[in-house]
KOLDO-946708 format. One record per residue (C-alpha): residue number from 1; residue in one letter; y, x, z. Coordinates in steps of 0.5 Angstrom, whole numbers. Each point is the difference from the previous one (the first is absolute). Layout:
N
+-----+-----+-------+-------+-------+
:   n : res :    c2 :    c1 :    c3 :
+-----+-----+-------+-------+-------+
: NUM :   A :     Y :     X :     Z :
...
+-----+-----+-------+-------+-------+
END
This chain:
449
+-----+-----+-------+-------+-------+
:   n : res :    c2 :    c1 :    c3 :
+-----+-----+-------+-------+-------+
:   1 :   M :  -101 :   177 :   -61 :
:   2 :   G :    -3 :     4 :    -6 :
:   3 :   I :     4 :     4 :    -5 :
:   4 :   P :     7 :    -1 :    -3 :
:   5 :   H :     0 :    -5 :    -5 :
:   6 :   F :     6 :     0 :    -5 :
:   7 :   L :     2 :    -6 :    -4 :
:   8 :   A :     4 :     3 :    -5 :
:   9 :   I :     4 :    -4 :    -5 :
:  10 :   P :     4 :     3 :    -5 :
:  11 :   Y :     6 :    -3 :    -5 :
:  12 :   P :    -4 :    -1 :    -6 :
:  13 :   I :     2 :     4 :    -5 :
:  14 :   L :    -4 :     8 :    -1 :
:  15 :   G :     6 :     4 :     3 :
:  16 :   H :    -1 :    -4 :     6 :
:  17 :   I :    -8 :    -1 :     0 :
:  18 :   S :    -1 :     8 :    -2 :
:  19 :   P :     4 :     3 :     6 :
:  20 :   L :    -3 :    -5 :     5 :
:  21 :   F :    -6 :     2 :    -3 :
:  22 :   Q :     0 :     6 :     1 :
:  23 :   F :     2 :     0 :     7 :
:  24 :   C :    -6 :    -5 :     2 :
:  25 :   Q :    -4 :     6 :    -3 :
:  26 :   V :     3 :     4 :     5 :
:  27 :   L :    -2 :    -5 :     6 :
:  28 :   A :    -7 :    -1 :    -3 :
:  29 :   T :    -3 :     7 :    -1 :
:  30 :   N :     3 :     0 :     8 :
:  31 :   G :    -5 :    -6 :     1 :
:  32 :   Y :     4 :    -5 :     0 :
:  33 :   K :    -1 :    -7 :    -3 :
:  34 :   I :     4 :    -3 :    -5 :
:  35 :   T :     1 :    -6 :    -3 :
:  36 :   F :     5 :     1 :    -7 :
:  37 :   L :     2 :    -8 :    -2 :
:  38 :   T :     3 :     1 :    -7 :
:  39 :   S :     2 :    -6 :    -4 :
:  40 :   D :    -5 :    -4 :    -4 :
:  41 :   N :     2 :     3 :    -7 :
:  42 :   N :     0 :     8 :     3 :
:  43 :   F :    -7 :    -1 :     4 :
:  44 :   N :    -4 :     3 :    -6 :
:  45 :   R :     5 :     6 :    -1 :
:  46 :   V :     0 :     1 :     7 :
:  47 :   N :    -8 :    -1 :     1 :
:  48 :   R :    -2 :     4 :    -5 :
:  49 :   A :     5 :     6 :     3 :
:  50 :   A :    -4 :    -1 :     6 :
:  51 :   S :    -6 :     0 :    -2 :
:  52 :   E :     0 :     7 :    -4 :
:  53 :   G :     2 :     3 :     6 :
:  54 :   K :    -5 :     4 :     5 :
:  55 :   F :     0 :    -4 :     7 :
:  56 :   V :     4 :    -5 :    -1 :
:  57 :   K :    -6 :    -5 :    -1 :
:  58 :   S :    -2 :     0 :     7 :
:  59 :   Q :     7 :     0 :     3 :
:  60 :   M :     5 :    -4 :    -4 :
:  61 :   R :    -1 :    -8 :    -4 :
:  62 :   V :     5 :    -2 :    -5 :
:  63 :   V :     1 :    -7 :     0 :
:  64 :   S :     5 :    -4 :    -4 :
:  65 :   L :     5 :    -6 :     1 :
:  66 :   P :     4 :    -4 :    -5 :
:  67 :   D :     7 :     0 :    -1 :
:  68 :   G :     1 :    -6 :    -2 :
:  69 :   L :     1 :     4 :    -7 :
:  70 :   G :    -2 :    -3 :    -7 :
:  71 :   P :    -3 :     2 :    -6 :
:  72 :   E :     6 :    -2 :    -4 :
:  73 :   D :     5 :     3 :     5 :
:  74 :   D :     4 :     8 :    -1 :
:  75 :   G :    -2 :     4 :     6 :
:  76 :   S :     5 :     5 :    -2 :
:  77 :   D :     5 :    -5 :     3 :
:  78 :   Q :     0 :     2 :     7 :
:  79 :   P :     4 :    -6 :     4 :
:  80 :   K :    -5 :    -5 :    -3 :
:  81 :   V :    -5 :     4 :     2 :
:  82 :   I :     3 :     1 :     7 :
:  83 :   L :     2 :    -7 :     1 :
:  84 :   S :    -8 :    -2 :    -2 :
:  85 :   I :    -2 :     5 :     4 :
:  86 :   K :     3 :    -3 :     7 :
:  87 :   T :    -2 :    -7 :    -2 :
:  88 :   T :    -7 :     1 :    -2 :
:  89 :   M :    -3 :     6 :     4 :
:  90 :   V :     4 :    -1 :     7 :
:  91 :   A :    -4 :    -7 :     0 :
:  92 :   M :    -7 :     2 :     0 :
:  93 :   L :     1 :     7 :     4 :
:  94 :   P :    -2 :    -3 :     6 :
:  95 :   K :    -6 :    -3 :    -1 :
:  96 :   F :    -2 :     6 :    -5 :
:  97 :   I :     1 :     5 :     7 :
:  98 :   E :    -4 :    -6 :     5 :
:  99 :   D :    -6 :     2 :    -7 :
: 100 :   V :     0 :     8 :     0 :
: 101 :   N :     0 :    -1 :     8 :
: 102 :   A :    -6 :    -5 :    -1 :
: 103 :   M :    -3 :     6 :    -4 :
: 104 :   D :    -1 :     5 :     5 :
: 105 :   S :     2 :    -3 :     7 :
: 106 :   D :    -1 :     7 :     3 :
: 107 :   N :     5 :     4 :    -5 :
: 108 :   K :     5 :    -6 :    -1 :
: 109 :   I :     8 :     2 :    -3 :
: 110 :   S :     3 :     4 :     5 :
: 111 :   C :     6 :     2 :    -5 :
: 112 :   V :     4 :    -3 :    -6 :
: 113 :   I :     4 :     4 :    -4 :
: 114 :   V :     4 :    -2 :    -6 :
: 115 :   T :     5 :     3 :    -6 :
: 116 :   K :     7 :    -2 :    -1 :
: 117 :   N :     0 :    -8 :    -2 :
: 118 :   M :    -6 :    -1 :     4 :
: 119 :   G :     4 :     0 :     6 :
: 120 :   W :    -2 :    -8 :     1 :
: 121 :   A :    -7 :     3 :     2 :
: 122 :   L :     3 :     3 :     6 :
: 123 :   Q :     1 :    -7 :     3 :
: 124 :   V :    -6 :    -2 :    -1 :
: 125 :   A :    -3 :     5 :     3 :
: 126 :   L :     5 :     0 :     7 :
: 127 :   D :    -3 :    -7 :    -1 :
: 128 :   L :    -6 :     1 :     1 :
: 129 :   G :     0 :     6 :     5 :
: 130 :   L :    -1 :     5 :    -4 :
: 131 :   K :     4 :     7 :     0 :
: 132 :   G :     4 :     1 :    -7 :
: 133 :   A :     3 :     6 :    -4 :
: 134 :   L :     3 :     1 :    -6 :
: 135 :   F :    -2 :     6 :    -6 :
: 136 :   W :     6 :     2 :    -4 :
: 137 :   P :    -2 :     1 :    -6 :
: 138 :   A :     7 :     3 :    -2 :
: 139 :   S :     5 :     6 :     2 :
: 140 :   A :     2 :    -1 :     8 :
: 141 :   T :     7 :     1 :    -3 :
: 142 :   S :    -2 :    -7 :    -4 :
: 143 :   L :    -2 :    -3 :     6 :
: 144 :   A :     7 :     2 :     4 :
: 145 :   S :     4 :    -1 :    -6 :
: 146 :   F :    -3 :    -8 :     1 :
: 147 :   D :     0 :     0 :     8 :
: 148 :   S :     7 :     2 :     0 :
: 149 :   M :     3 :    -6 :    -5 :
: 150 :   Q :     3 :    -4 :     5 :
: 151 :   R :     4 :     7 :     3 :
: 152 :   L :     3 :     1 :    -8 :
: 153 :   I :     1 :    -7 :     0 :
: 154 :   D :     4 :     1 :     7 :
: 155 :   E :     4 :     6 :    -2 :
: 156 :   G :     2 :    -3 :    -7 :
: 157 :   I :    -4 :     6 :    -4 :
: 158 :   I :    -3 :    -6 :    -3 :
: 159 :   E :     3 :    -7 :    -3 :
: 160 :   P :     0 :    -5 :     7 :
: 161 :   M :    -5 :    -6 :    -1 :
: 162 :   L :     4 :    -6 :    -4 :
: 163 :   L :    -2 :    -7 :     2 :
: 164 :   I :    -3 :    -4 :    -6 :
: 165 :   I :    -2 :    -7 :     0 :
: 166 :   S :    -4 :     1 :     7 :
: 167 :   F :    -3 :     7 :    -1 :
: 168 :   E :     2 :     7 :     3 :
: 169 :   I :     1 :     4 :    -7 :
: 170 :   S :     2 :     7 :    -1 :
: 171 :   S :    -2 :     4 :    -6 :
: 172 :   G :    -1 :     7 :     4 :
: 173 :   L :     6 :     3 :    -4 :
: 174 :   P :     4 :     5 :     2 :
: 175 :   S :     8 :    -1 :     2 :
: 176 :   K :     4 :     4 :    -5 :
: 177 :   E :     2 :     5 :     5 :
: 178 :   H :    -7 :     2 :     1 :
: 179 :   E :    -4 :     2 :    -6 :
: 180 :   K :    -4 :     4 :     4 :
: 181 :   I :    -3 :    -1 :     7 :
: 182 :   K :    -2 :     5 :     5 :
: 183 :   L :    -5 :    -4 :     5 :
: 184 :   C :     1 :     6 :     6 :
: 185 :   S :     2 :     6 :     1 :
: 186 :   N :    -6 :     4 :    -2 :
: 187 :   M :    -2 :    -4 :    -6 :
: 188 :   P :     3 :     1 :    -7 :
: 189 :   M :     5 :    -3 :    -4 :
: 190 :   I :    -3 :    -6 :    -4 :
: 191 :   D :     4 :    -2 :    -7 :
: 192 :   A :     1 :    -8 :     3 :
: 193 :   S :    -5 :    -2 :    -6 :
: 194 :   A :    -5 :     3 :     1 :
: 195 :   M :    -2 :    -4 :     6 :
: 196 :   P :    -7 :    -3 :     0 :
: 197 :   W :     2 :    -7 :    -1 :
: 198 :   Y :     6 :     2 :    -6 :
: 199 :   C :    -4 :    -1 :    -6 :
: 200 :   L :    -4 :    -5 :     2 :
: 201 :   D :     1 :    -8 :     0 :
: 202 :   N :     6 :     2 :     4 :
: 203 :   T :     2 :    -8 :     4 :
: 204 :   F :    -7 :    -1 :     1 :
: 205 :   Y :    -3 :     7 :     3 :
: 206 :   F :     6 :     2 :     3 :
: 207 :   H :    -1 :    -7 :     4 :
: 208 :   H :    -7 :     0 :     0 :
: 209 :   M :     0 :     7 :     3 :
: 210 :   K :     5 :    -1 :     6 :
: 211 :   Q :    -4 :    -5 :     2 :
: 212 :   E :    -7 :     4 :     0 :
: 213 :   I :     3 :     5 :     3 :
: 214 :   Q :     1 :    -4 :     6 :
: 215 :   T :    -7 :    -3 :     0 :
: 216 :   L :    -3 :     8 :    -1 :
: 217 :   K :     3 :     0 :     7 :
: 218 :   L :    -5 :    -3 :     3 :
: 219 :   A :    -5 :     6 :    -1 :
: 220 :   K :     1 :     5 :     5 :
: 221 :   W :    -2 :     6 :    -5 :
: 222 :   W :     3 :     1 :    -7 :
: 223 :   L :    -5 :     5 :    -3 :
: 224 :   C :     2 :     4 :    -6 :
: 225 :   N :    -3 :     6 :    -4 :
: 226 :   T :     6 :     6 :     1 :
: 227 :   T :     1 :     5 :     5 :
: 228 :   I :     6 :     0 :     5 :
: 229 :   D :     2 :     7 :    -4 :
: 230 :   L :     1 :    -3 :    -7 :
: 231 :   E :     4 :    -6 :     2 :
: 232 :   P :     2 :     2 :     8 :
: 233 :   G :     6 :    -6 :    -1 :
: 234 :   P :    -2 :    -6 :    -1 :
: 235 :   F :    -5 :     0 :     7 :
: 236 :   S :     8 :     0 :     4 :
: 237 :   I :     1 :    -7 :    -4 :
: 238 :   S :    -7 :    -4 :     1 :
: 239 :   P :    -3 :     2 :     6 :
: 240 :   N :    -8 :    -3 :    -1 :
: 241 :   L :     0 :     5 :    -7 :
: 242 :   I :    -5 :     4 :     3 :
: 243 :   P :    -2 :     6 :    -6 :
: 244 :   I :    -8 :     0 :    -1 :
: 245 :   G :     1 :     5 :    -6 :
: 246 :   P :    -2 :     3 :    -4 :
: 247 :   L :    -7 :    -4 :    -1 :
: 248 :   I :    -6 :     2 :    -5 :
: 249 :   A :    -5 :    -4 :    -2 :
: 250 :   T :    -6 :     0 :    -3 :
: 251 :   N :     0 :    -2 :    -7 :
: 252 :   Y :    -5 :    -4 :    -4 :
: 253 :   N :    -2 :     3 :    -6 :
: 254 :   K :     0 :    -3 :    -7 :
: 255 :   S :    -3 :     2 :    -6 :
: 256 :   E :     6 :     3 :    -4 :
: 257 :   E :     2 :     5 :     5 :
: 258 :   K :    -6 :     5 :    -2 :
: 259 :   T :     3 :     1 :    -8 :
: 260 :   C :     8 :    -1 :     3 :
: 261 :   Q :    -3 :     6 :     5 :
: 262 :   E :    -4 :     4 :    -5 :
: 263 :   W :     7 :     1 :    -4 :
: 264 :   L :     4 :     2 :     6 :
: 265 :   D :    -5 :     5 :     1 :
: 266 :   Q :     1 :     3 :    -7 :
: 267 :   Q :     8 :     1 :     0 :
: 268 :   P :     4 :     6 :     4 :
: 269 :   P :     2 :     0 :     7 :
: 270 :   K :     6 :    -3 :     0 :
: 271 :   S :     2 :    -2 :    -7 :
: 272 :   V :    -2 :    -8 :     0 :
: 273 :   I :     6 :    -6 :     1 :
: 274 :   Y :    -3 :    -6 :     4 :
: 275 :   I :     3 :    -6 :    -3 :
: 276 :   S :    -2 :    -7 :     3 :
: 277 :   F :     5 :    -6 :     3 :
: 278 :   G :    -4 :    -3 :     5 :
: 279 :   S :    -5 :    -7 :     0 :
: 280 :   M :     7 :    -5 :     0 :
: 281 :   V :     6 :     3 :    -6 :
: 282 :   S :     0 :     2 :    -7 :
: 283 :   P :     5 :     3 :    -4 :
: 284 :   S :     2 :    -5 :    -6 :
: 285 :   K :    -2 :     1 :    -7 :
: 286 :   E :     6 :     4 :    -2 :
: 287 :   Q :    -1 :     5 :     6 :
: 288 :   F :    -8 :     1 :    -1 :
: 289 :   K :     1 :     2 :    -7 :
: 290 :   E :     5 :     4 :     2 :
: 291 :   L :    -4 :     4 :     6 :
: 292 :   A :    -6 :     0 :    -5 :
: 293 :   L :     5 :     3 :    -5 :
: 294 :   G :     2 :     5 :     6 :
: 295 :   L :    -6 :     3 :     2 :
: 296 :   D :    -1 :     2 :    -8 :
: 297 :   F :     6 :     3 :     1 :
: 298 :   L :    -2 :     4 :     6 :
: 299 :   N :    -6 :     2 :    -4 :
: 300 :   M :    -4 :     2 :     7 :
: 301 :   P :    -6 :    -3 :     3 :
: 302 :   F :     1 :    -7 :     4 :
: 303 :   L :    -4 :    -5 :     4 :
: 304 :   W :     3 :    -7 :    -1 :
: 305 :   V :    -3 :    -6 :     3 :
: 306 :   I :     2 :    -7 :    -4 :
: 307 :   N :    -2 :    -6 :     4 :
: 308 :   K :    -2 :    -5 :    -5 :
: 309 :   N :    -1 :    -6 :     4 :
: 310 :   N :     8 :     0 :     3 :
: 311 :   N :     3 :    -1 :    -7 :
: 312 :   N :     1 :    -7 :    -2 :
: 313 :   N :     2 :     3 :    -7 :
: 314 :   P :    -4 :     5 :    -2 :
: 315 :   L :     3 :     7 :    -1 :
: 316 :   L :    -1 :     3 :    -7 :
: 317 :   Y :     0 :     8 :    -2 :
: 318 :   P :     5 :     2 :    -4 :
: 319 :   E :    -3 :     1 :    -8 :
: 320 :   N :     2 :     8 :     1 :
: 321 :   F :    -3 :     1 :     7 :
: 322 :   K :    -5 :     5 :     1 :
: 323 :   G :    -1 :     2 :     7 :
: 324 :   N :    -6 :     5 :    -2 :
: 325 :   K :     3 :     5 :     6 :
: 326 :   G :    -2 :    -7 :     4 :
: 327 :   K :    -5 :    -4 :     4 :
: 328 :   I :     2 :    -7 :     1 :
: 329 :   V :    -5 :    -4 :     4 :
: 330 :   G :     1 :    -8 :     4 :
: 331 :   W :    -1 :     2 :     7 :
: 332 :   V :    -1 :     7 :     4 :
: 333 :   M :    -2 :     2 :     7 :
: 334 :   Q :     6 :     2 :     1 :
: 335 :   K :     1 :     5 :     6 :
: 336 :   K :    -6 :     2 :     1 :
: 337 :   K :    -1 :     2 :    -8 :
: 338 :   V :     6 :     0 :    -3 :
: 339 :   L :     5 :     2 :     4 :
: 340 :   S :    -3 :     5 :     4 :
: 341 :   H :    -3 :     4 :    -6 :
: 342 :   P :     2 :     6 :    -2 :
: 343 :   S :     2 :    -1 :    -7 :
: 344 :   I :     5 :    -5 :     2 :
: 345 :   A :     8 :     4 :     0 :
: 346 :   C :     3 :    -7 :     1 :
: 347 :   F :     0 :    -8 :     1 :
: 348 :   V :     5 :    -5 :    -4 :
: 349 :   S :     0 :    -6 :     5 :
: 350 :   H :     3 :    -6 :     2 :
: 351 :   C :     1 :     1 :     7 :
: 352 :   G :    -5 :    -5 :     2 :
: 353 :   W :    -1 :     3 :     8 :
: 354 :   N :    -8 :     1 :    -1 :
: 355 :   S :     2 :     4 :    -5 :
: 356 :   T :     5 :     3 :     2 :
: 357 :   M :    -5 :     1 :     7 :
: 358 :   E :    -4 :     3 :    -5 :
: 359 :   G :     4 :     5 :    -5 :
: 360 :   V :     3 :     3 :     8 :
: 361 :   C :    -7 :     1 :     3 :
: 362 :   C :    -2 :     4 :    -6 :
: 363 :   G :     6 :     4 :     0 :
: 364 :   V :     2 :    -2 :    -8 :
: 365 :   P :     6 :    -1 :    -2 :
: 366 :   F :     3 :    -6 :    -3 :
: 367 :   L :     4 :    -3 :    -6 :
: 368 :   C :     3 :    -7 :     3 :
: 369 :   W :     1 :    -5 :    -5 :
: 370 :   P :     0 :    -6 :     5 :
: 371 :   F :     1 :    -8 :    -2 :
: 372 :   C :     2 :    -4 :     6 :
: 373 :   S :    -1 :    -2 :     7 :
: 374 :   D :    -1 :     6 :     5 :
: 375 :   Q :    -2 :     4 :    -5 :
: 376 :   I :     8 :     2 :    -1 :
: 377 :   I :    -1 :     2 :     7 :
: 378 :   N :    -5 :     5 :    -1 :
: 379 :   K :     3 :     3 :    -5 :
: 380 :   T :     6 :     1 :     4 :
: 381 :   Y :    -5 :     5 :     5 :
: 382 :   I :    -3 :     3 :    -6 :
: 383 :   C :     5 :     2 :    -3 :
: 384 :   D :     6 :     1 :     5 :
: 385 :   V :    -4 :     0 :     7 :
: 386 :   W :    -6 :     4 :    -1 :
: 387 :   K :     3 :     3 :    -7 :
: 388 :   V :    -8 :     1 :    -3 :
: 389 :   G :     2 :    -4 :    -6 :
: 390 :   I :     5 :    -2 :    -6 :
: 391 :   E :     2 :    -6 :    -2 :
: 392 :   F :     1 :    -3 :    -8 :
: 393 :   E :     6 :    -3 :    -2 :
: 394 :   K :     0 :    -6 :    -5 :
: 395 :   D :     4 :     0 :    -6 :
: 396 :   E :     5 :    -5 :    -3 :
: 397 :   N :    -5 :    -4 :    -1 :
: 398 :   G :    -4 :     0 :     6 :
: 399 :   L :    -5 :     4 :    -2 :
: 400 :   V :    -3 :     7 :     2 :
: 401 :   S :     0 :     4 :    -7 :
: 402 :   R :    -5 :     5 :    -2 :
: 403 :   E :     6 :     5 :     0 :
: 404 :   E :     1 :    -2 :     7 :
: 405 :   I :    -7 :     1 :     2 :
: 406 :   K :    -2 :     6 :    -4 :
: 407 :   K :     7 :     3 :     4 :
: 408 :   K :    -2 :    -2 :     7 :
: 409 :   V :    -7 :     2 :     0 :
: 410 :   E :     2 :     7 :    -2 :
: 411 :   M :     5 :     0 :     5 :
: 412 :   L :    -5 :    -1 :     5 :
: 413 :   F :    -5 :     4 :    -3 :
: 414 :   E :     5 :     7 :     2 :
: 415 :   D :     3 :    -3 :     6 :
: 416 :   E :    -4 :     4 :     5 :
: 417 :   G :     4 :    -3 :     6 :
: 418 :   I :    -3 :    -6 :    -1 :
: 419 :   K :    -7 :     3 :     0 :
: 420 :   E :     1 :     3 :     5 :
: 421 :   R :     3 :    -6 :     5 :
: 422 :   S :    -7 :    -5 :    -4 :
: 423 :   L :    -4 :     5 :     5 :
: 424 :   K :     4 :     1 :     5 :
: 425 :   L :     0 :    -7 :     1 :
: 426 :   K :    -8 :     0 :     0 :
: 427 :   E :    -1 :     4 :     5 :
: 428 :   M :     5 :    -4 :     4 :
: 429 :   M :    -4 :    -6 :    -2 :
: 430 :   I :    -6 :     4 :     3 :
: 431 :   K :     3 :     1 :     5 :
: 432 :   N :     2 :    -7 :     2 :
: 433 :   K :    -7 :    -4 :    -1 :
: 434 :   V :    -1 :     2 :     8 :
: 435 :   E :     6 :    -4 :     2 :
: 436 :   G :    -2 :    -6 :    -5 :
: 437 :   D :    -8 :     0 :     3 :
: 438 :   K :     2 :     0 :     7 :
: 439 :   N :     5 :    -6 :    -2 :
: 440 :   L :    -5 :    -3 :    -3 :
: 441 :   N :    -6 :     1 :     6 :
: 442 :   E :     6 :    -3 :     5 :
: 443 :   F :     0 :    -6 :    -6 :
: 444 :   I :    -7 :    -1 :     1 :
: 445 :   N :    -1 :     1 :     8 :
: 446 :   W :     6 :    -5 :     0 :
: 447 :   V :    -4 :    -5 :    -4 :
: 448 :   K :    -6 :     2 :     5 :
: 449 :   E :     4 :    -3 :     6 :
+-----+-----+-------+-------+-------+
END
């Protein structure tokens, strides 16, 4: 048998592609072969990222299959994407694996690694006699939440199943007497509305994930970029869950990075407000304007990442927006070049798990601005459990006002306790890396068996 050969299959959105790609970079740096399978629509972006890597050309190959969606289809319609993938890719994957193995008979695919929504590929792997693993792109707590669905229904904590026509459907909404949920004794109380399925299409997504979590149990390993000290509770709920964090991958370069780095180098230590809402969420036009004016109102240096490719409607700056104290960019190497820079004082974040882990690993305090899904649970950990951040409050119009932005930024700058706890959390993550690496090696040894 040759070296381990991993077939990585992320759900085709950036929030899944990026963390699995980073995990595969870690595997590739250890000399293992990677075939990274994405959808045709994402191929150019992923292949460009791979080709710019320092080592990937020999160890990682990016390939694609159609996801069944046409140019006229709405790629943001997640139920439509999920159903299209299931009816298109599943029939093509066995032949694809056969063709990959025929190209390199000495290093055939050893293990299939999937993210959420791609559990069907684990069944294909099992049918072909291959090993399978899950790489979870969010927090361990969110995975444990999905894994607890049936128990929460059985205990009457969320609404029981209703028989509608011939389908069992539940909205996933909490029963009236359960406004907060405690999944186990060593986990925090979480608002029921913060459950990761709650702010999406509840009927479809809850039912889909209830089925998906059972399919994912075909995988012996549930790998998560977290640590047992960071989130101890989920590991008692989901025994398959293995912490392999914090993962540190080699990033690729981009031309915009040089000017960003030069600008940061010119700022005083702990002075810059860093703002990024990730790749999947964008503020409304009204909220965008309020944020822009709030940054002017603060009159402090800021670095603001605006994802121009993700806006269905262009976000226009207010006429009176100056922005002369800051720098606005479309992309940055967040962990390696920004959050680790000595000029960064705080991170205005949507609390996505990748951003949360990167901020924690760099010891940066948070100003929390969650939008949906597991971001709300992550905010609970940041503000209430780890106590390394402060949450923005919305006004009666559902907006975070410029006055609120100024107030909370000033509160954070004055809070020495948050700064101290952020640095202690960073030290803990450095120590936890030893255990994460040990777990990762055990997983690789299992693949080699």
